[in-house]
GUDRENDO-616756 format. One record per atom (N, C-alpha, C, CB): residue in three letters; x, y, z. Coordinates in steps of 0.1 Angstrom, whole numbers, plus 5000, padded with zeros to 4 digits. Glycine has a CB too. Layout:
GUDRENDO-616756
alaXYZ;...
END
This chain:
GUDRENDO-616756
met028271268411;met029871268414;met030571158406;met030071228430;pro031571208396;pro032471118393;pro032870998395;pro032971148394;ala032170868391;ala032570758404;ala034070718397;ala031170598407;ala034670618404;ala035970558401;ala035970458387;ala036470478415;ala037070428380;ala036770358369;ala036570238372;ala037470378360;asp036470148362;asp036469968365;asp037569958370;asp036469858352;ala037669808379;ala038869788386;ala039669758378;ala038969708396;gly041169798378;gly041969738365;gly042069828354;gly041269618359;ala041269908350;ala040869988339;ala041970078331;ala039770088346;ser042770128347;ser043370258344;ser044670198338;ser043570368358;asp044970088340;asp046170028333;asp046469978323;asp046569958338;ala045070008315;ala045469918303;ala045770048293;ala044269808297;pro047069968285;pro048070078276;pro047270158267;pro049169998265;ala045770168260;ala045170228250;ala044770328259;ala043970168241;val044070318271;val043870408282;val044570508283;val043870348292;arg045870458290;arg047070518295;arg047270618284;arg048370418299;ala047270528268;ala048170658259;ala046970808258;ala048570588239;val045570768255;val045170828253;val045170938268;val044170768245;arg045070928277;arg045271018288;arg046071078289;arg045270988298;arg047371048283;arg049071108285;arg049271158269;arg050470958290;his048471138259;his049471208246;his049271348246;his049171148230;his048571438255;his048271548253;his049371618261;his046871578256;leu049771538274;leu050671618282;leu051771708278;leu051171558288;asp052471658260;asp053571748258;asp053171888253;asp054571678246;his051771918251;his051071978246;his050972108261;his049771868241;arg050872028272;arg050472158281;arg051172278284;arg050272128293;pro050472368286;pro051672488294;pro052672428300;pro051072578306;ala053872498304;ala055072488308;ala054572488325;ala056072618301;asp053772598327;asp053772668340;asp051872708338;asp055272838341;pro050972608341;pro049672628337;pro049372708349;pro048772498332;thr049972768359;thr049372888362;thr049473008353;thr049772918375;ala050273018348;ala050473148337;ala049373188332;ala051373128324;leu047873068332;leu046773128328;leu046073158339;leu046173058319;met046173168355;met045273168362;met045573308366;met045273048370;val044973418364;val045373558370;val044073588374;val045973678359;pro043773638384;pro042773708386;pro041973808382;pro042873718394;ser040873828378;ser040573978371;ser040974088383;ser038673998366;pro041074208379;pro041374328386;pro040574368392;pro041774418380;pro040174498404;pro039874518409;pro038874678396;pro040774498420;pro037874708399;pro037074788390;pro038074928388;pro035574828398;ser038674928399;ser039475088396;ser040575058386;ser040275148411;ser040874968379;ser041974958374;ser041474958358;ser042774828380;arg040274918356;arg039974908342;arg039875078334;arg038474808342;pro040175008320;pro040475168314;pro039475208310;pro041475188302;pro039175338309;pro037975418307;pro037575398296;pro037975548309;gly035875338292;gly034875328283;gly034875148281;gly035175438268;val035475098287;val035374978284;val034674888296;val036774938281;thr033874808294;thr032974768297;thr033474638304;thr032074768288;thr032574548316;thr033774408318;thr032074328314;thr034974378341;ala032674238310;ala031474108302;ala030674058316;ala032473928291;his029274108315;his028674018325;his028474108341;his029673858327;arg029774198340;arg029374198359;arg028174308359;arg030974278372;gly027774238372;gly026874308381;gly025374288375;gly027374448382;arg025374188361;arg023974218354;arg022874078363;arg024274198333;tyr023473998371;tyr022673858375;tyr022673848391;tyr023473718368;pro021673798394;pro021273728408;pro022473708415;pro020573578408;pro022773738427;pro023373648434;pro023273488440;pro023473718441;his023873408439;his023673258445;his023573248457;his024573168443;asp022773178467;asp022973168483;asp023873108488;asp021973108489;gly024973088496;gly025873008502;gly027373028498;gly025372878499;asp027973038509;asp029373028501;asp029872838497;asp030673108514;thr030872838488;thr031172728481;thr032472668483;thr031072748469;ala033072568479;ala033872538481;ala034572528476;ala033872508484;gly035972438475;gly037172428464;gly038272528467;gly036672468450;ser039472518459;ser040372608462;ser040172758462;ser041272578454;asp039572808451;asp039272928450;asp037872978456;asp039472938437;val036472918455;val035872948463;val035972918480;val035072918458;gly036872848479;gly036972808499;gly037272938506;gly038372678505;lys037573028498;lys037873178503;lys036873208508;lys038173268494;gly035773168506;gly034373248513;gly033673318500;gly034873388525;val034373288488;val033973408478;val032773308472;val035373468465;arg031473378473;arg030373308466;arg030273278449;arg029173408470;val029673188447;val029573138433;val029273238424;val028573038431;ser028373368426;ser028373428416;ser029473528416;ser027073468413;ala030273578423;ala031273608425;ala031973578418;ala031573608432;val032473408421;val033473348410;val032973338395;val033673198414;leu031673328392;leu030973328378;leu031473458377;leu029273298376;asp031273588379;asp031773688373;asp032873738372;asp031473748376;arg033273688379;arg035473668378;arg035873658366;arg036273528384;leu034873508364;leu035273438354;leu034773468338;leu034873328359;gly034073558339;gly033073648331;gly032173518324;gly034073768316;leu031573398334;leu030173338332;leu029273368332;leu029873268336;ile028073338327;ile026773378329;ile026373248338;ile025973398315;pro025773348354;pro025173218361;pro023773148353;pro024773268379;glu023473028355;glu022572938353;glu020772978355;glu022972828362;asp020773088366;asp019673138363;asp019573248360;asp019073128370;ala020573298353;ala020473438346;ala020373368326;ala022573568352;his020273248322;his019973248313;his018973238311;his020473198309;ser018373258294;ser016773308294;ser016773228277;ser016273528296;leu017273068279;leu016972998269;leu016072918268;leu017772948265;glu014972998266;glu013872898263;glu013272878247;glu012772948271;arg014272958237;arg013772938224;arg014072768223;arg014673038212;arg013372698216;arg013672568210;arg014572558200;arg012572508205;val015472468202;val016472408193;val016072298184;val017372368200;leu015572198188;leu015072078181;leu014072038180;leu015471998183;arg013471988166;arg012171948164;arg011271868174;arg012371878153;asp012171758173;asp011471638181;asp011871678195;asp011971478177;asp010771608206;asp010671648221;asp011671578226;asp009271618228;ala011871428223;ala013271368230;ala014471418226;ala013471238229;leu014571458216;leu016271538213;leu015971608220;leu016871598199;gln015271728221;gln015371838228;gln015771818239;gln014371888228;ala014871728248;ala014971698265;ala016271628266;ala013671608273;glu016971558258;glu018471548255;glu019271618255;glu018771508247;phe019071698243;phe020071828245;phe020171928256;phe019771918233;asp018871918263;asp018871998272;asp019771968284;asp017671998275;glu019371828287;glu020471758296;glu021971758295;glu020271638297;lys022071698284;lys023971678275;lys024471768273;lys024271628261;gly023571858264;gly024271988256;gly024371918241;gly026072038264;tyr024171758237;tyr023971758222;tyr023371628223;tyr025371778212;val023271578210;val022771458203;val023471398189;val021371508200;ile023271288190;ile023471218177;ile022271178169;ile024271088180;val022471248154;val020971198143;val021571118135;val019971328132;pro021171078125;pro021171038114;pro020971178104;pro020170918113;leu022171208094;leu022371338087;leu022271318075;leu023471398089;ile023171248065;ile023371208056;ile023471108045;ile023671238057;asp023471068038;asp023370948032;asp024870898027;asp022270958020;ala025170768020;ala026070758019;ala026770828002;ala025970618024;ala025670877991;ala026370967983;ala026271077986;ala026070977971;glu025771167998;glu026171298002;glu027371298008;glu025271358011;val027871188015;val029171168020;val030071168013;val029371068026;ala029971098002;ala030771077988;ala031371207982;ala029771017977;thr030271307978;thr030071447976;thr031071537983;thr028771477979;leu030971537994;leu031771598007;leu033071598006;leu031471528020;val033171428007;val034671398004;val035471437994;val034771288002;glu034671397980;glu035071477973;glu035471577968;glu034971477971;gly034871677972;gly035071857973;gly036071867982;gly033571957979;tyr036571787991;tyr037771808000;tyr038971757994;tyr037671718014;arg038671657988;arg040171607981;arg040371667969;arg040171467977;arg039571717962;arg039971787954;arg040671927954;arg039271787948;ala039871987964;ala041172107972;ala042672067973;ala040872127989;ala042871947985;ala043371927986;ala044471907981;ala042871907989;ser044271857967;ser045371767956;ser045171877950;ser044971607946;ser045072007951;ser045172107940;ser046572177938;ser044172217941;pro047172247928;pro048472277929;pro049072367939;pro048672327919;glu047772447944;glu048272517957;glu047972467973;glu047772657956;gly047372337966;gly047272297981;gly046272327989;gly048072327987;leu045972268003;leu044672348011;leu045272438018;leu043672258021;asn046572428021;asn046872538032;asn048472598029;asn046672468049;pro048572738031;pro049872788032;pro050472688036;pro050172888038;glu052072708030;glu053572668044;glu053272698058;glu054972778042;gly053372588062;gly053972668081;gly052372758083;gly056072838080;ala051172718077;ala049772768082;ala049772718098;ala048272698071;tyr049672608101;tyr049072548114;tyr049872468117;tyr047772498114;asn050272448134;asn050772348139;asn050372228135;asn050672348151;asp051072138129;asp050672008124;asp050371878132;asp051571978116;thr050771958147;thr050371848159;thr048771828160;thr050971908176;tyr048171938156;tyr046671968157;tyr046071938146;tyr046372098160;ala044771928148;ala043871888136;ala043871998126;ala042271848140;glu043371988113;glu043372098104;glu042072168102;glu043972048093;phe041672288108;phe040572328110;phe040472448094;phe040572398127;ser039672398080;ser039672468071;ser039472628076;ser038772408062;val038872678084;val038272828081;val039072908092;val036472838084;ile040272798098;ile041572898101;ile042572888095;ile041972908112;his042772768087;his044372788083;his044072778066;his045472638090;ser043172778058;ser043172708047;ser043172878038;ser041872578045;arg043172828026;arg043272948019;arg041873008015;arg044172918007;pro042273138013;pro040573248016;pro039373158004;pro040873498006;glu040173147992;glu039373087978;glu038572937984;glu040673037962;phe039572877994;phe038972737995;phe037872718003;phe039772648001;arg037972828014;arg037072878025;arg035772918019;arg037673008032;arg035372988009;arg034472998000;arg033972907994;arg034573047994;thr034872797986;thr033872697980;thr033472587995;thr034872607964;ala034772598001;ala034072478014;ala032572508018;ala035072498031;phe032272678024;phe031072728026;phe029872628015;phe031372908022;glu030072718002;glu029072707993;glu029372537992;glu029272817978;leu029672437992;leu029572307995;leu028772258000;leu030172267999;ile029472288016;ile028772238027;ile027572288029;ile029372238037;thr027072438031;thr025772478029;thr024872398017;thr025972618025;ser025172348010;ser024072327996;ser024072178004;ser024772337975;val024872108007;val024271978013;val023471958024;val025171908015;leu024072028035;leu024072048050;leu022872108053;leu025272118055;thr022672228051;thr021272318052;thr020072258052;thr021172418040;pro019872238042;pro018272118042;pro018272018051;pro017972018028;arg019471928052;arg019671848063;arg019171898077;arg021071818063;ala020271978078;ala019972018094;ala018572068095;ala021072158099;asn017972148090;asn017072198093;asn015372098092;asn017372318084;glu015971988091;glu014871838095;glu015071888110;glu015571638090;his016371898119;his015971908130;his016072018138;his016471828133;leu016572108130;leu016572208139;leu015472318135;leu017872268139;val015372428145;val014072498140;val014872618139;val012672508151;asp014572638126;asp014772818120;asp016172848126;asp013272958127;tyr016972788118;tyr018672778122;tyr019272828103;tyr019472558129;arg020272918108;arg020872938095;arg022472908091;arg020573058092;pro022972918084;pro024672838084;pro025372988090;pro025472778062;leu026772948095;leu026973078099;leu028773058095;leu026373108117;val029672948096;val030572878096;val030572738089;val030872888106;ala031472708079;ala031172598075;ala032972548074;ala030172608061;asn032972398079;asn034472418083;asn034972268080;asn034872468099;phe035672198073;phe036472088070;phe037172078082;phe037372108057;val037271918090;val038371918101;val038871818096;val038171908118;asn040171818095;asn040871668087;asn041671618103;asn042471718069;lys041971508105;lys043071438114;lys044171338103;lys042171348127;pro044871398098;pro045671318092;pro046371208100;pro046571388085;pro046771078097;pro047370988107;pro048571068113;pro047970838100;gly048371018130;gly049471038134;gly049271188140;gly050470998125;thr048471248133;thr048071368141;thr046671428148;thr048371458134;gly046571548151;gly044971578152;gly044671588163;gly044071498146;val045371598175;val044471638189;val044271748187;val045071628202;val043271748195;val042571928202;val042171908216;val040571998193;pro042772018220;pro042872048232;pro041172048239;pro043772188232;ala041072008252;ala039772048259;ala039372198257;ala039972018273;his038372228254;his037772358249;his036272348246;his038472418236;gln036072498246;gln034772498242;gln034972608228;gln033672558257;asn033972568218;asn033872648207;asn033672808208;asn032772588199;trp034272878201;trp033572988199;trp032473058202;trp033572978192;ala032073148209;ala030473208210;ala030073298204;ala029973248222;val029373248197;val028973338182;val027773418180;val028873248170;val027073378193;val025873468197;val025673518211;val024673408195;asp024873598217;asp024673628228;asp024173508235;asp023973738229;glu025073438248;glu024273288251;glu023773298262;glu025173148251;ser023673448269;ser022773468277;ser021173428275;ser022973578279;arg021073458260;arg019473438253;arg019473338240;arg018873618248;tyr020773308237;tyr020673218221;tyr021673108226;tyr021273328203;gln021272988218;gln022472848221;gln022672838197;gln020972608233;ser023672888199;ser024572838186;ser024872698187;ser025972908184;val024772638175;val025072488175;val026572458165;val023472408167;ser026872378164;ser028172298162;ser027172158152;ser029172238181;val027172138139;val026672008134;val028071938128;val025272028123;trp028171858140;trp029571778135;trp029171648126;trp030571718150;val029671668114;val029271538110;val030571448104;val028271568098;ala030371368108;ala031671268105;ala031271168090;ala031771138121;leu032471188084;leu032471168067;leu033271028066;leu033271308056;val033970978081;val034070838080;val033770798096;val035670788074;asp033970678098;asp033370618110;asp034370668123;asp033170448108;cys033770718134;cys034470838141;cys034570738153;cys033571008143;val035770698162;val035870618174;val037170668181;val035970458172;val037570648191;val038570688201;val040270708193;val038570548215;glu039870578185;glu041270538177;glu041670618166;glu041270408171;asn040770708162;asn040970818148;asn040870928154;asn039770818134;gly039970948164;gly040071078174;gly039171168173;gly041271158173;thr037871068176;thr036571098180;thr036571198190;thr035970998184;met035771278189;met035071368203;met034571328216;met033871438199;leu035571348229;leu035071358241;leu034171418245;leu035671378247;met033171418252;met031871508254;met032171578272;met030171378252;cys031871678275;cys031771688291;cys029971718292;cys032871858299;asp029371598295;asp027771628291;asp027571728307;asp026471438289;gly026671798303;gly026171908310;gly026572018312;gly025871898318;ser027872058305;ser028772168311;ser028272278300;ser030672118311;his027472278290;his026772388285;his026072478295;his025872338275;arg025372398307;arg024772468313;arg025372578321;arg024072388319;his026572538326;his027172618337;his028372698332;his027472528350;leu028972678319;leu029972788314;leu029572858303;leu031372728311;arg028572908304;arg027973038292;arg028773178294;arg026173088295;gly029273228282;gly029773338280;gly030573398269;gly030273338288;pro031273498269;pro031773518260;pro032873468258;pro031773618257;arg033573408244;arg034373298240;arg035173378225;arg033373138236;gly036673368225;gly037073358208;gly038473258211;gly037373538199;met039573328202;met040273188198;met040873168215;met041673208183;trp040873238221;trp041573178233;trp040873088243;trp042173288241;ala039473018239;ala038872938241;ala039672828248;ala038372918230;tyr040572748242;tyr040972648248;tyr042272648259;tyr041272558239;glu042472798263;glu043372798273;glu042972798288;glu044172898271;ala041572798291;ala040772778300;ala041072638314;ala039472758292;tyr041372548299;tyr041472418306;tyr042672318310;tyr040772348300;gly043572428303;gly045272378298;gly045472308311;gly046672508294;gly045172378323;gly045772338337;gly045072198342;gly045472458348;ile043772148336;ile043072048344;ile043071958332;ile041572098352;glu043371938323;glu043071868312;glu042871718313;glu043871888303;gln043771718322;gln043971558321;gln042971498336;gln046271518322;asp042371578343;asp041371568354;asp040671578345;asp041071648367;leu039771628336;leu038771618326;leu038571498319;leu038871708318;ile039671468313;ile039271318305;ile039271218320;ile040771258291;glu039871228329;glu040071118336;glu038271098344;glu041571128346;glu037871198344;glu036871228353;glu035371268347;glu037471318360;tyr035571338337;tyr034271388329;tyr033871348317;tyr034171518326;leu034971328306;leu034571308295;leu034171178289;leu035371368289;thr033071218278;thr032171098276;thr032771058259;thr030071138278;pro033570948252;pro033370948239;pro032170928231;pro033970868236;val031770988219;val030770938213;val031670898200;val029471038211;phe030570788195;phe031270688185;phe029870688176;phe031870518192;val030570758160;val029470848154;val029970798142;val029371038156;arg028770728134;arg029170638119;arg029170798111;arg027370488111;ala029570748098;ala029770878086;ala028370888081;ala030970828071;gly028170968081;gly026871008078;gly026371048089;gly026170918071;glu026271048100;glu025871108114;glu026471238119;glu026171008125;ala025771278127;ala026171428132;ala025871428146;ala025271538126;val026571478154;val026571518165;val026271688165;val027971458170;ile024871698170;ile024371828170;ile025071888187;ile022471818168;leu025571988189;leu026072058202;leu026172188205;leu027272028206;asp025772198218;asp025572338217;asp027472358222;asp024072418229;asp027772518210;asp029272548211;asp029472588228;asp029872688199;ala029172588239;ala029372608251;ala029972468260;ala027972668256;val029672338252;val029972218258;val031572238259;val029472078250;val032072178267;val033372158266;val033671998261;val033972208280;his034572028251;his035071868246;his036571858240;his033971818231;tyr037271748239;tyr038671748235;tyr038271618225;tyr040071728250;ser039171608218;ser040171488209;ser040971448213;ser040671508198;pro041071318210;pro042771268210;pro043271248196;pro043171108218;pro044271238192;pro044971208181;pro044471078168;pro046071178188;asn044771098160;asn044270978148;asn045270898149;asn043971008132;ser045270768156;ser046470658154;ser045870498146;ser047270608172;thr045470588138;thr044970468124;thr046070548113;thr042670488116;asp045670458101;asp046870498091;asp045970538078;asp048070358088;ala044670628083;ala043770718074;ala043370798078;ala042770688069;asp043170908073;asp042771058076;asp041371038085;asp042471168061;arg040771108093;arg039671118099;arg038871258095;arg039971098112;leu037771238087;leu037471358079;leu036071408084;leu037471318062;ala036171528090;ala034871568091;ala034371718090;ala034671518103;ile033071748096;ile032771878094;ile032371918104;ile032071918085;gln032572078107;gln032072148117;gln030872258110;gln033372218123;phe029672218112;phe028872308105;phe028472388114;phe027672238098;val028772568114;val028072658126;val027072698129;val028372758128;met025772688132;met024872738127;met023972828139;met024272628119;val023272928139;val022873008149;val021173058143;val024073138150;pro020473048152;pro019473098151;pro018973258142;pro019173088163;lys018173208133;lys018073298125;lys017773458129;lys017273248117;glu016973438140;glu016773598145;glu017673648154;glu015373628152;ala018873588154;ala019773648164;ala021073698158;ala020073538175;asp021573758162;asp023173878156;asp023973768159;asp023874058167;ala024673738151;ala026273698150;ala027073748152;ala026773678141;val027973718159;val029073778169;val030073688165;val028773768185;phe031673758167;phe032573718168;phe033373818180;phe032873698154;tyr034173738189;tyr035073818200;tyr036573818197;tyr034773748215;gln036773908193;gln038173928189;gln039273988202;gln038074048178;gln040073908209;gln041073978216;gln041974108210;gln041873878219;val042274218214;val042974318211;val043974358216;val042374388210;gly043674298228;gly045074318244;gly044674268251;gly045474448253;glu045574298263;glu045674228275;glu046374358288;glu046774068272;gln045674358298;gln045774458307;gln045374438320;gln045074558303;asp046474428327;asp045874388341;asp045274248343;asp044774478344;gly045374148337;gly044774048339;gly043874018331;gly044474048348;val043674128324;val041874058313;val042174068302;val040174158313;arg041474018294;arg041374048279;arg040674168271;arg040873958275;glu041374238266;glu040274348261;glu039574278245;glu041274528258;val038674318248;val038074228234;val036874298227;val037374068238;asp037174328211;asp036374408203;asp034974258200;asp037474478185;val033874338203;val032774248201;val032274278184;val031374278215;trp032474198175;trp031974228164;trp030674168159;trp032874198156;lys029674228152;lys028274208147;lys029074128133;lys027174378145;val028874048128;val029173968115;val028473878107;val030073908116;glu028673878093;glu027673818083;glu029273678080;glu026973948066;glu028673578077;glu029373448074;glu030573498062;glu028173328068;ala029973568049;ala031673588046;ala032873658054;ala031773658034;phe032673728069;phe033373778078;phe034473648077;phe032573828093;phe034173528078;phe035173418078;phe035673358067;phe034673308084;phe035373438056;phe036073378045;phe037173438043;phe035373388032;glu038073558045;glu039273578048;glu039773608061;glu039473648042;phe039273528069;phe039773498082;phe041273468084;phe039073378086;trp042173478092;trp043573428091;trp044073538104;trp044373448073;his044273448113;his045173458127;his044373518135;his046473548127;gly042573548137;gly042073628142;gly041473738143;gly042373618145;asp041873758127;asp041373898118;asp040273838108;asp042873978109;gly039073898106;gly038173828098;gly038573978086;gly036173798106;asp037073958079;asp036574058071;asp036074178071;asp035974018067;ala036474268079;ala035974388080;ala034874468074;ala036774448078;arg034974408060;arg033774448053;arg032774378053;arg034074468040;his032774288063;his031274178065;his031174198080;his031573988060;gly031474298087;gly031574298104;gly032074438108;gly032674168110;thr030874438117;thr031374588126;thr031274578136;thr030674708126;val032474678143;val032374648162;val031974698167;val033274648170;val030874668173;val029574768181;val030074738197;val027374708178;glu030874708203;glu030974718217;glu032974648219;glu029474618224;arg033574708229;arg034974688233;arg034174648253;arg036374888228;ile034674548254;ile034574458265;ile035574398277;ile034074368259;glu035874358288;glu036774338290;glu036374178298;glu037474468296;val037074048295;val036973928297;val037873888305;val036973868288;ala037673828316;ala038473778326;ala039573668320;ala037473708337;ile040673668325;ile041473538320;ile041473418332;ile043173578317;pro040773328328;pro039973278343;pro040773198351;pro038573188341;asn041073168361;asn041873048371;asn040672958375;asn042773118388;ile041072858365;ile039772728367;ile040572588372;ile038772668348;asp040372578383;asp041472458386;asp040472338387;asp042572478401;val040772208392;val039672118389;val038372108400;val040271988388;asn038972128415;asn037972168425;asn036872278418;asn038872248439;leu037472398414;leu036572488409;leu035772478402;leu036872548406;phe036272348389;phe035672318379;phe034272228385;phe036572248370;arg034872138393;arg033772038400;arg032372108405;arg034471978414;gln032972208413;gln032072318421;gln030972388412;gln033072428428;leu031772438395;leu030672528390;leu029872378377;leu031572718381;met030172278381;met029672138373;met028172108382;met031071988375;gly028372188397;gly027572128409;gly027871968413;gly025972158406;asp029271928412;asp029771838419;asp030471868428;asp030271778413;ala030471748445;ala030671798455;ala032171718449;ala029771768468;pro033471728457;pro034571698454;pro034371508458;pro035771798462;pro035071448452;pro034671338450;pro035371248461;pro034771308437;ala034771148461;ala035371018472;ala036670988469;ala034570868473;pro037570958477;pro038770878475;pro037970748467;pro039670848490;pro039070708454;pro038670568446;pro038570478456;pro039770518434;ala037970388452;ala038070248464;ala039370188456;ala036370108465;glu040170108464;glu040669998464;glu040569928454;glu040269948472;pro041369898442;pro041069798427;pro040969658436;pro042669788412;ala040069568430;ala040069438431;ala041269368423;ala038769398427;pro041369248429;pro042469188422;pro042469158412;pro042869088426;ala043369148406;ala043269118392;ala043568958389;ala044269208384;thr042468938379;thr042268758381;thr043168748367;thr040368668381;glu042968858355;glu043768828344;glu044668948343;glu042768808330;pro045868898336;pro046769058333;pro046269158322;pro048469028329;ala046669218323;ala045769348317;ala046069368298;ala046469518327;pro045269368290;pro045969338275;pro046869428276;pro044969338261;ala047369358265;ala048669398259;ala048269568247;ala049069228248;thr046969538240;thr046269628235;thr044769648237;thr046569628223;ala044469778235;ala043169768232;ala042269848225;ala042669768240;thr041569768213;thr041069858202;thr039769868200;thr041569838191;leu038969938196;leu037769988192;leu037669898179;leu037770148190;pro036469888176;pro035769818163;pro035769928153;pro034269768166;ala035869948141;ala035570038129;ala034370088130;ala035669988116;thr033370048135;thr031670068131;thr031170078148;thr030669908120;pro031070198150;pro030070228163;pro028570208162;pro030270378167;ala027970208172;ala026870198176;ala026470328170;ala026770178191;ser025070328164;ser024270408155;ser023570518169;ser023070298145;asp023670478185;asp023170558192;asp023970648198;asp022370508200;gly025270618193;gly026370678202;gly026770648217;gly026070788202;gly026470498218;gly026970418231;gly027670348226;gly026070348241;ala027770218235;ala029070138233;ala029470068217;ala028769998244;pro030570088210;pro030870028196;pro029969888198;pro032670008193;ala029469868183;ala028669738181;ala029769618181;ala027769748166;gly029069538191;gly029969398187;gly030769408201;gly031069408168;ser030969478207;ser031769508220;ser031669458228;ser031769578225;asp032369488239;asp031869428255;asp031769578259;asp033169298266;gly031669718253;gly031769838258;gly032769878270;gly030669848262;arg033969798271;arg034869838281;arg035469918281;arg035669778283;leu036169958264;leu036770088265;leu035570228270;leu037270118249;ala034570228266;ala033570318264;ala033370328285;ala032170238250;arg032970198287;arg033570198305;arg034170298305;arg034570088313;trp035670288304;trp036670338308;trp036770468309;trp037470298302;phe036370548297;phe036270668298;phe034870728303;phe036570708287;arg033670688304;arg032570708306;arg032070758316;arg032270628305;arg031770908319;arg031270978329;arg030070878338;arg030771118323;arg030570908351;arg029470808358;arg028870888370;arg030170638364;arg027570908377;arg027170998386;arg026370888397;arg026371128380;gly027070918408;gly026170848416;gly024670878424;gly026870808424;
END
């Protein structure tokens, strides 16, 4: 169960800034995202409902705002379009190293050294060359510049192809030193210019059948990444509980509880240039804006098991409180012409239309899905012995194992780090 933060920590200005900066981007009415799934009789003919009725029931009634009504966990998961943990068939190995595999199974991610300084320079130079071309990297007005720039969504098609070739040529052999028979699907530069770059709490797109396989994002830092310049904050273990179909709407499920996730669950990862976070795409994660005066450049390199079909879930409509979703079987070239949710149909085939529930996840339900009892009331803070610092910063160089920053007392890390009693 999440424990209270260190006494006095919540008063530190840097922590308050990280916790409040995204409030301006929350939906005006979070309940607008909280629509229950319709009864079976209201579904359009010929449309299936994702996962409905395929999984064994869970025993026992549950607690929380939604599940407190006597609805069993299996019914809640069913309504949310999620796959119960005991229905996963995730026996396929992801990582070659036994210790890393065990850590990945537990947390949903690991941090590994991946590329050397020369390879980092090659990737940065390739990005800068494209960004400084007369056409630029992105068409005018292509994206909301409050958020990070994701090249697979917003850049010009010719740059997406160039980026894929460059990134795969460098990262594929390096990644497969750690991964067991994975192939590239999406190669994505992620840039956070100074003063921008918030990425809301979300899960990545599901690009495989998550009841059978685990796709991974090999997230490679091209500069040292810390909280100040917008590193990722991870919800450890969420990949085991929150699996299912996801498309470009994946960020919406957590908009109403993002602040609770930041305060109770999210753990920052500190990553040196050349290191990679290998994460299951079902892990809930978030990153704050870049508050430094330099770009924070990274790569998201999505890889799937060689034997698995790659898929894309495209929302095509909404009816009676559920999304109507086309399931595409795709090749990597599907994403070269990707624009506003439409891929290149020459490199994909619609194999099914399903319904995916618009989830109603409040913080109590999230705790229940994560296996947590409601947390105890926070303890009274100890009397302050000295004033809170005016500013709190992180050193530029993090520890190589993803722990507290090197040379620091780990105070900021502890303010964010999730603890379980």
